[in-house]
C-alpha positions in Angstrom: 91.3 103.1 109.1 94.4 100.9 109.3 95.1 98.0 107.0 94.1 94.6 108.3 97.1 92.8 109.7 98.4 89.4 108.5 97.9 87.6 111.9 94.2 86.9 111.4 94.4 86.3 107.7 97.2 83.8 108.4 95.1 82.1 111.0 92.2 81.7 108.7 94.4 80.3 106.0 95.8 77.7 108.4 92.2 76.8 109.4 91.2 76.3 105.7 92.3 77.0 102.2 91.9 80.5 100.7 89.0 79.5 98.5 85.6 78.0 98.9 86.9 74.6 100.0 88.0 74.7 103.6 90.0 71.9 105.2 87.9 69.7 107.4 84.4 70.6 108.4 83.7 74.4 108.1 81.8 76.2 110.8 79.2 77.3 108.3 78.4 75.5 105.0 75.8 76.9 102.6 74.9 74.9 99.5 72.5 75.8 96.7 70.6 78.2 98.9 67.4 79.5 97.2 64.9 82.0 98.4 61.9 83.0 96.2 59.1 85.3 97.3 55.7 84.9 95.6 54.2 87.8 93.7 50.4 87.9 94.2 47.9 89.1 91.6 44.2 89.2 91.0 41.5 91.7 92.1 39.1 89.2 93.7 40.8 85.9 94.1 44.5 86.5 94.9 46.8 84.0 93.3 50.6 83.7 92.6 51.5 85.3 89.3 55.3 85.1 89.6 58.3 84.8 91.9 60.9 87.3 93.1 64.2 85.4 92.7 65.9 87.0 95.7 68.6 84.3 96.2 69.2 81.6 93.5 71.5 78.7 94.4 74.4 80.3 96.2 77.1 78.3 98.0 79.9 79.3 100.3 81.8 78.3 103.4 83.0 80.2 106.5 85.8 78.7 108.6 86.5 79.1 112.3 87.9 82.5 113.0 87.4 83.6 109.4 85.5 86.6 108.0 83.7 86.2 104.7 82.5 89.4 103.1 79.3 89.2 101.1 79.1 92.2 98.8 76.9 93.6 96.0 74.7 96.5 95.2 71.4 97.1 96.8 68.8 94.5 95.8 71.3 91.8 94.9 70.0 89.4 97.7 72.8 89.6 100.2 70.7 90.5 103.2 68.1 87.8 102.2 70.9 85.3 102.1 72.1 86.3 105.5 68.6 86.1 107.0 68.2 82.7 105.3 71.4 81.5 106.9 70.0 82.4 110.3 66.6 81.0 109.4 64.9 84.3 110.1 63.4 83.7 106.8 63.0 80.0 105.8 64.8 79.3 102.5 62.8 77.8 99.6 65.4 75.1 99.2 69.1 74.4 99.8 71.2 73.5 102.8 72.6 75.5 105.7 74.8 73.5 108.0 76.4 74.9 111.2 79.2 72.8 112.5 77.8 69.9 110.5 74.2 70.3 111.7 71.5 71.1 109.2 69.5 74.1 110.2 66.7 74.1 107.5 65.0 71.1 109.0 65.1 72.1 112.7 61.9 72.9 114.5 61.3 76.1 116.4 62.6 74.8 119.8 65.7 73.2 118.3 66.4 76.3 116.2 66.1 78.5 119.3 68.7 76.4 121.1 71.1 76.6 118.1 70.8 80.4 118.0 73.0 80.5 121.1 75.8 79.9 118.7 74.7 82.1 115.8 73.9 85.7 116.5 73.2 88.8 114.4 74.0 92.5 114.4 71.5 94.4 112.4 72.0 97.4 110.1 70.1 100.1 111.9 71.1 100.7 115.5 68.1 102.9 116.0 65.6 100.3 115.0 67.2 97.3 116.6 66.9 98.5 120.2 63.6 98.9 122.1 63.4 102.6 123.1 61.3 101.8 126.2 63.8 99.4 127.7 67.1 100.2 129.4 70.0 99.0 127.5 71.1 96.7 130.3 67.9 94.8 130.1 68.2 94.6 126.3 71.7 93.1 126.6 70.5 90.7 129.2 67.6 89.4 127.1 69.5 86.6 125.3 70.5 85.1 128.6 67.0 85.1 129.8 65.6 83.7 126.6 68.0 80.8 126.7 67.6 80.1 130.4 71.1 81.3 131.4 70.2 84.3 133.5 70.6 84.3 137.3 70.4 87.2 139.6 73.8 86.8 141.1 76.0 86.6 137.9 73.7 88.3 135.4 74.4 91.9 136.2 78.2 91.1 136.2 77.8 89.6 132.7 76.0 92.7 131.4 78.7 95.0 132.9 81.4 92.9 131.3 79.6 93.0 127.9 79.5 96.8 128.1 83.2 97.0 128.9 84.0 94.7 126.1 82.5 97.0 123.5 84.1 100.2 125.0 81.1 101.4 127.1 80.8 102.0 130.8 78.8 99.5 133.0 77.1 102.6 134.4 75.3 103.0 131.1 73.2 99.9 131.7 70.4 102.0 133.2 70.2 104.4 130.3 67.8 104.3 127.4 68.7 104.0 123.7 67.8 107.7 123.0 70.6 108.7 125.3 73.3 107.2 123.0 74.8 108.2 119.7 74.5 105.9 116.6 77.9 104.4 117.1 77.2 103.7 120.8 73.9 102.1 119.9 75.6 99.8 117.5 78.1 98.8 120.2 75.2 98.0 122.4 73.8 95.8 119.7 77.2 94.0 119.4 77.2 93.6 123.2 73.8 92.0 123.1 74.9 89.5 120.4 78.1 88.6 122.3 76.8 88.1 125.8 75.6 84.6 125.0 79.0 83.7 123.7 78.2 82.8 120.0 80.8 81.3 117.7 79.4 82.9 114.5 78.2 86.5 114.0 76.2 87.6 111.0 76.8 91.3 110.5 74.2 92.8 108.3 75.6 96.2 107.0 76.7 96.9 110.6 78.3 100.3 109.8 76.4 101.6 106.8 74.0 103.6 108.9 76.9 105.3 110.8 78.9 108.4 110.1 82.1 107.8 108.3 84.1 109.1 111.3 82.4 106.4 113.5 82.6 103.5 111.1 86.4 102.9 111.6 85.9 102.6 115.4 83.2 100.0 115.1 85.1 98.0 112.4 88.3 98.1 114.6 86.2 96.9 117.6 84.9 94.0 115.5 88.4 93.0 114.6 89.6 93.1 118.2 86.7 91.0 119.4 87.4 88.5 116.6 91.0 88.1 117.7 90.1 87.9 121.4 87.1 85.5 121.1 87.9 83.5 118.0 84.7 84.5 116.3 83.7 83.8 112.7 82.0 86.6 110.8 79.6 86.7 107.8 80.0 90.3 106.9 77.3 91.7 104.6 78.0 95.1 103.1 78.0 97.2 100.0 81.0 99.4 101.0 83.9 97.7 99.3 86.5 99.7 101.3 85.1 98.3 104.6 84.9 94.8 103.2 88.5 95.0 102.0 89.6 96.1 105.5 87.9 93.3 107.5 87.4 90.3 105.3 89.7 87.2 104.7 87.6 86.1 101.7 85.0 87.9 99.6 81.9 86.7 97.7 80.4 89.1 95.1 76.7 88.8 94.4 74.7 90.0 91.5 70.9 89.6 91.1 70.7 86.6 93.5 73.9 84.8 92.3 77.5 84.6 93.5 79.5 85.7 90.5 83.0 85.7 92.1 84.5 84.3 95.2 88.1 84.4 96.5 90.6 85.7 99.0 90.7 89.5 99.6 93.9 89.7 97.7 92.5 87.9 94.6 89.2 89.8 94.5 90.8 93.2 94.9 94.1 92.5 93.1 92.9 90.3 90.3 89.2 90.7 89.7 88.1 88.4 86.9 84.3 89.0 86.6 83.2 92.1 84.7 80.8 93.0 87.4 83.5 92.8 90.1 85.8 95.0 87.9 83.0 97.6 87.5 82.3 97.7 91.2 86.0 98.1 92.1 86.4 100.8 89.5 83.9 102.9 91.5 85.8 102.7 94.8 87.8 105.9 95.5 91.5 105.7 96.3 93.2 108.0 98.7 95.9 109.1 96.2 94.5 112.1 94.2 96.9 111.4 91.2 96.1 107.7 91.1 92.4 108.6 91.4 92.6 110.9 88.4 94.4 108.3 86.4 91.8 105.6 86.9 89.1 105.0 84.5 85.6 104.3 85.8 83.7 101.4 84.2 80.2 102.7 83.6 77.7 99.9 83.1 74.8 100.5 80.7 71.2 100.1 81.6 69.6 99.2 85.0 69.7 96.0 87.1 67.1 93.6 85.6 64.0 92.8 87.6 64.5 89.8 90.0 60.9 88.7 89.0 62.1 88.1 85.4 65.9 87.7 85.4 67.7 87.3 82.1 68.4 83.8 80.7 71.9 82.4 81.0 74.3 84.8 82.7 72.3 87.4 84.6 74.9 90.1 84.0 74.9 89.7 80.2 72.5 92.6 79.6 75.1 95.0 81.0 78.3 93.3 80.1 80.7 94.4 77.4 81.9 90.8 76.9 78.5 89.3 76.3 78.1 86.9 73.4 75.5 84.3 72.3 76.7 81.7 74.7 76.0 84.0 77.6 72.3 84.0 76.8 72.1 80.3 76.2 74.0 78.9 79.1 74.4 80.0 82.7 78.2 80.0 83.6 79.0 78.0 86.7 81.5 79.1 89.4 84.7 77.7 87.9 88.3 77.8 89.3 90.4 80.8 88.3 93.6 80.2 90.1 94.2 79.1 93.7 91.0 79.3 95.7 89.5 81.8 93.2 86.2 81.0 91.4 84.4 83.0 88.8 81.0 82.6 87.1 81.8 83.9 83.6 82.3 82.3 80.2 85.0 84.8 79.4 86.6 85.4 82.8 89.8 87.5 82.6 91.7 90.1 84.5 91.8 92.3 81.4 89.8 95.5 81.7 87.8 97.1 78.8 89.9 99.2 76.5 87.2 101.7 75.6 
């Protein structure tokens, strides 16, 4: 997998600053996004006994032509955040604005019209395609849903969509079971792109694929971004893939964004203890360097999102935790140019023992 070139990163920097504040109106602006799920109890009369705090007041921006990586371990809320952005699940509160237009208040018809500009590629290429429908019809479906299909130009658009993702137009009549996992994901990408969106939400798009196939799909996404000027919200837990494709990275822990900055800042100068622990677990290709590294092992388990800790949610596993961490939740505060960290004791220093 080759290192991401400077052309796209430079273009994104020109479109907006490296941090959370982008010049002008960002393509996507998320503010104080919250999504809680009720927990039901009672044997006879079911009633709400608690809330699952899946996403708790996160904010970020995505500029035109930019890729924001949203990372964190399983259960941190990153997929819920992505689905809330798309309004596939309605958020409990907060604001989601696409090109200045608020999505959370739109009705079903208005939202359907807006989805021409925001599309999604799902994690599982096996589950996201109907096994009983030829892939050509699956790719054409968005055009039909949005009233943009016609018999003369439609088949040509499907053929071009297949070519764009590296497949043959002759594959349009085949069924999903006739393709490999990587090919199925390419079909999912073709379906998302045929309607010419401006923003793609990529929900773990390569995590279900073999490692040998992942690089090809990621490189395809980069090529499409450069050709079409797309913006990406890239959700993943694989930090190596995120480093390759992202311009900026937001790190989530238990429903909160704990650190946000450019790829260079997050990977070169991580300042939140959780980010440092995550990066210490990422293998490096140099065997000598790998042996010389020290893994940061976090004690305990991730707390329950039904009853998260007071103050800083990471404090129960943090080697820097003090009384203030339990008493006050740290806000995302500046830590250098375009780099924000939610920690009372933010520092690039690693633990010594």
